[in-house]
N, C-alpha and C positions, 0 to 999 in steps of 0.2 A: 655426428656430422658438426661442426658449429656453424652455427646459422650465420649466411651472408648478411653484411651490413646493409645490402640494399633490400633485402627481404626483409629486415627488420622497420625499415623506414614504411614500407608498403603494409606493415601490419597496422600502421597507426593512421592511414590516410582514411578519410571520410569518403563515402560513395551517396550520393542524392538519391535516393530510390524513387520511380515512377509514384509508387504510393503514398509519397510526403512524406517517408520515414528516413532517418539518417540510418547507417549503418556502419560499423566499425569493425572489420574485420581482423580476426585474430588466429594466425595459423599454429595451433598448439596442439602438441601429443599427437601428430599426425594426422588431425582430422581440423576443418575450417568450422569456427562456432562466430554465434553473432550477438551483439548486444545492440539493440535499436531503442530511438528516443523518438517519439512521434513529435512532428515537425511543432504543430500546435499554433502556427501561423507565425510563428518568430523569424520575421522577415531579416532581423539584425543577427540572428546566430546564423542564419543561413549564409549571409552574407558573410560575416565572419568564418566561417568553416570552409568556404569556398575559395576565400583569397587565402586561407591557410594551406590547403588542398594543394593549389595553384603554386605557391611559394614551393611546398615540399616538391613538387613535381618537375620545377623549375631547377632544384637542386640536384636534381639525380643527374647521373651520366647519361651519355646518350644511348649508348645499350641499353639502360635498364627505363630509359624515357620509352624505349619502344617496345620492351618487353609489357611497360604497366599500359602502355597505348593499346596493344593487343587485348590485353586481359578485359580492360575497359569495354575494349570494344567487344568481345564475347560476349559478355555483363547483359549489356545495351541489348544485342541482339536477342539473347534470350526472354530479355523481357518485353521484346515486342512482340515477339512472336506469341507469349504467354499474353499478352494485352489483347492481341488480335483473335486467339483462340478463344478466351473467356474473358468475356466482359461483366459476369456475374459471377458470385459465389458458387463453387461447384456442389450439384446435387439442386439447385434450383431450375425449374422449368420455364422460366420467363426471362427474355431479356430486361435491361434497365427500363425500355422505354412502354413494357408491357406485352410485349408480343411474344407468342409462344416460339421457343427454339427448335427450331427444324430437325427431325430424325439425325439427319447426317451429322450435323451439329452438336448433337447430345452426344451421339457416338465418339465423336473426335475430343468433345470434354470427359467423357468417361476416361477414354484411353489416356490420356493426360493427367488426370486423376490418380491412375494407376500408377504412373509416372512419380507424382509427387511434384506438379508443377503447382507454383503459385499457392501453394498450402502453407499454414504457419507450422513447421517444423523445429523451431525454437522456444524454448522456456519462455524467452521474453514478449516471444510474442504473442504469447497466452493470455498475456497481463492487461488487466481493464475490460473495458467494455461488461461490464456485469449487472445482470438483471436488477430492476427493481421492480418489488410485489407489494401486494396489497394484502396486508394482514386484514381476511375477511371478518371472522370474528369477533376480534377485537375493533375495528373501525365500525361493526353494525352496533356493537354494545356500546361505543363512547359516542357516536353520531360523527367521528370525525374520520377521514381518509386517514390511515396511517401506514407509510408506505417504507419499506424497508429496502435499502442496496443492500444487495447480496454479496459484500466484498468474499465472503466463504467460499465464491465459486472462482477465485483465483486461481491460478495451477498449484501456489503453495498453501492455499485453504484459508488465508487470508489477505486484507488489504495492505501488508506492510510489501508486499511484492512490488507494489506501485512505488513505494519509498526504496527499497531496496535496489530496485532497476535504477532509478534517476543518481541517488547516491554513487553507484558503483560506476555507473558511466561517468558522472561529472569528476570522479577520480581518475577513471581511463583516461578521458579525454587531458584533464589537466596534465599530467605525469607523459602523455605523448608529447604534448605542447612543451614540457618542460626539457625534456631529453632532447639532446643535441641528434640521437641518431634517430629521432622517432618513434622509436620502440614503446610498448607498452610496458609498465612497472609492473613485474612478477612479485615484487615483495610479499609478504604475507599480509593479507588482509586480517585485522583484529576488532571485535566490537561487544561492548556489553549491551547484555540484552535478555529480556525475562523470555526471551525463546524464538518468539513468532518472526521477529525481523532477521534475527539469526540462522530462523531455516529458509527463508527466503533468500538472505544472502547464500547459504549453502548450496540452494540449487543453482543460482546463477554460477557463484564458483566454482562448481562441480563443471559446469558447462564449459566455463571459461579454462579451466586447469590451475585455477589459484588456489593457493592454500589458505585457509579459514580459521583461526583461531577465537571463540567464542568463549567469554566469560558471562556468565547466569549468574542470580540468587539462587539459595536453597528453599524458598518459597514458592518455587513453580513446581507444575507435576513434571514428573519422571517421563511421560511420553513424549514431553518437549526435546529431552536430554536426550533419549533413546534416539528420536527423529534424525537429530542434528549428528548423532553418533554415527546413524546409517549412511548418512549422506556425506560420511569423510571429511567433518569438522573435529577439530581438537577442543573437545569443552572441559573447561575449568567450573567450578561448582565453588560459590564463596558465601560466607554467613550475611545474611538480608542484615542491612544495617543502613544509618543515615548518609546520606550524600557527604557531610562534614567528612566522614571516618575514610581516611586512605583506603580502607578494604573495599569500600561500596564497589558495586561490580564494575559500574561506570570508570570510578579511579581507577580499580584494578585491572581494567581492559587498557586505560591510557598506559599507565607502567609497564603493562604486556608489550604493548606496540612498541613502545620505547626500546627494551630487552631486545626485541627480534628483529629491529631496525624494518618494521611495518607500517602498514597504513590503519591509524583508528579510524574508521567511517564517524562515529559520534553521532548514532541519529538525533539525539536529543538538541544539539545544537548547530546540526547540517541541515542548512535551510533550503535544500535541493529536496528533501524532506514535504515543506512544506510546498514548493513548487512542483512536485508529483502530483498531489491533491489538488491545485491550483490550476492546474493544465490537464487533469483527464479526469478526476472523481467530480471535482463542481461542475463541469460543462458536462457530462454524461449525466448528472442529476437533474440539471436546468432544463436540458433538451428531453428528458424523459418525461417531464413535468409539464412541460411546452410553457413554462415559465408560471406555471400557478401553484406556490408552495407559501404557505404562511407561516412554518417553522421548520428548523432543523435543528435535530437534537444529535450530540455525541459528546461520547467521554474524551479524556485525553489522556494519554500515555507519554508520549514525546511533545503533541500538541499539533502534530502536522498535519493529520487529517480535518480538525475543526479549524486551524487556521488557512489552510489552503481553501477549503470548501468556502466557510465563511467569507474572505475575502473576494473570489469571485463571486459567489452569488447574490453578495451586498452590490458589487459592482454593475452585475445583469439588474437587478432590481431597481438602480439609481438610473437605468438608462431607459428600462421599463415605465418610469415613473417620467421621466422626461418626454419620452412619447406621447403618454397619456392615451394609449389606442386602446387599452385593454381595461376590463374590469378588476382586474388585478394588480393596476396600476397604483391605485389610491392606498394599498392595502399594506401595510408595512412587515414586512419581513423579520422575525425573531430565531436568533441563533439562543441555544440552550446547551450549556455544559451539563451535562451527566456526572456527577460525580460520587465516588463510592465512601462510604466511613473512612475515616484516616487520613484522606487526601487534603492537601491545605487550598486547594486550587476554587475550593467552594466558596471559602471566605475572600481569597483574593478576587473574586469576579464580585461577590457581593458587599466587601467592607474595604477592598484595597488592601488588605493586610494578607499575606501569604503565612496562614499559620490556623492549627488544628488542636482541638484540645488534649488529642493524643501525644502532640510533642509537649506539654509541659514540661519544665526540667524533673520534677520529682517522681514524674510518672513515663517519662522515658525510658524503654526496655534497651538492654544490651543486644538481644535479637529482637527487633520488633514483630509483632503481629497488628497489622492494618485492619486486612481487607481480605476476605477471600476470593475475592475479584483478580483473577490474574492482568498485569498487563497495561492496567490503566491507574489512574491517582498519583499524584507527586507531592514532595516536600518542598519544592522547589518552583521558580517561573523559569524556564527554556526558550532559547532564543526564539524555537519555533512556536510554543505558545505565547510569546511574548507580541506577536502579530496578528493573533486571534481577535476577532471581532463579534464577541459576545457580550448577549445582552442582559440573559440571565442564567443562573447557575440551580441545578436541584440535586440536592443529596440524598442517596439512597442507603437505606440499610442493606447489609448482608443478608438477611432474613426476605426480604423484599425482592432481592436479587435472585435468591434462593426459589422463592414461591413463583417469580415470574417465568424462570426458566421451564420449571415443572408445568405451568399453565401452558406456555407456549408448546411443551410436546403433546399435551392431552387435544387441547383445542384446534393448534394451528398445523400440526405434524413437524413441527421445527426442531431439531433439536440443537441447541444451540451453546456458545461458549458464556461464561458468565459474564465477561463485557458485553457481551450481544444483549444479556438479560437486561444488565444496567441500564442500556440504552433503550428501551422496551418500555423497562419500568418508568423510567424518566421520562419518556413520551405519554406515558398516560396519565402522570401527574400535568403535563402541560396540557393534553387534551382537554382533561377536566375543568383546566384555570381558564384557557380562552374559550372554552365552549363549542359546540357542536356547529359542523357546516366547516372547518377547517381542513386544511393539508399539511400534514405533519410527515417529515421525511427523517430516517434513521439510518442506522448503518447495525446489521447483521455482520459481526468483526470475523467470527469464524465458526464451526460447528463445535459441538461438545464432544468430538473426538478426542481431543488431547487432553480432558478431563476426567476421566474414568477416575482415576487414583485420588482426585480432591473432590472437585466439585460436585461429581456425580457419585462419592461414595460417602453413604450414611455414616459411617465409623467414623471419616474425619468430620463431616459436619458436625458430629456429636461434640468431638474433643474441643470445636470451637465455640461451641454453645448455640449451636443452631439446630431446626426442627428440622426433618425429612418430612415433607408436606406428604400426606396420607391422600386417598381417594376422596375423601368428603373436601379437605381443603382445597383439590385443584378444580372443583365444581365453585368454590366460591368466586365472586369478583373480586 
């Protein structure tokens, strides 16, 4: 049966949740799904959305206003009951003030838990608030605190969940605002990706019932492609090429979006990517460190993470310096780019020129091999990277990345991806350069589970001229 026009309007309405989040309700394929965007103190956006919501409400006919009012009333009633019954996270034995929960109250909380009340039930609710851990063996060896933000603990296995959530939500809000009937744009979503952003989008699009088309280069692991197809995405693999080539996976995705009359998310140029990390990753790091950090080390694929985090941390550092009440106020925060071989960004930071030796005209290959590291390193400056506040850059060779990954597995018990090993290898260099007694924060982008066929394959490494570390090598510093 065709969906009623007033129902289509409701699908685009924003409800301000008691926990300070926006909820975009979408009734799709016979079930309700939600995409949430944390408020993060954005009072202007709150005002804008509430005004838009009120205008949409006033445009409804009288019957629709009554029905919607009843629906909101029921939602608020349920939320108030939840707020009254559970003032803490389920499973906690204490109230917020430290008092012990009474047996009767605990029993009531237990019953509500089994009903699924006030628990995170949607994919997007699980994104963010990842742990920050200390790499003990490495820290003791270097005399610095090496802290790693475990973005691999996001539900999609990478920090790309954050960017995918913000970029997709911005698209949905924009389409709802532009459509006269306030409905959500259900045209196909198209993205060019090395894999991880595509996987995050695939989870969210699966939840929303949206059609997703992914274009990815052929130099990525088969595990990523298989995961995308398992999540229902349509995957097209193209030969790796320079961005100037019309068949580069980003250009191919843009062309495909036009053919399908869909939406190209364009993670490289979409500033919602940077905003995701400015609004969530940066604040989480600053809070976990209590403002005590000396360096942030991160690689760049789209540039969204290093851009958003560097902007936020530098803003907080400036405020800390003005207040001057902390011993860390006088210490400078350094942001360092970790760049793999074959990427142009190292020279962009160091010399102001986006160039690398692999791009010499006589050496340029038709199908390029630049690095074993997947998902990071670029031959251009993106809109996201343009805004990054970077002080220094470290170029890391592929062999260093391989050796670091195996050392982490043996000594820290961490099975990490190539991009994560790149970040750690650069952090080691930074620790040696700035000396002991400093605190360095970096990112574990993802685990190594999607990299068996390439990065953790001895035969493939040998084909790339790399050595598989033996037991004695892993013991060396």
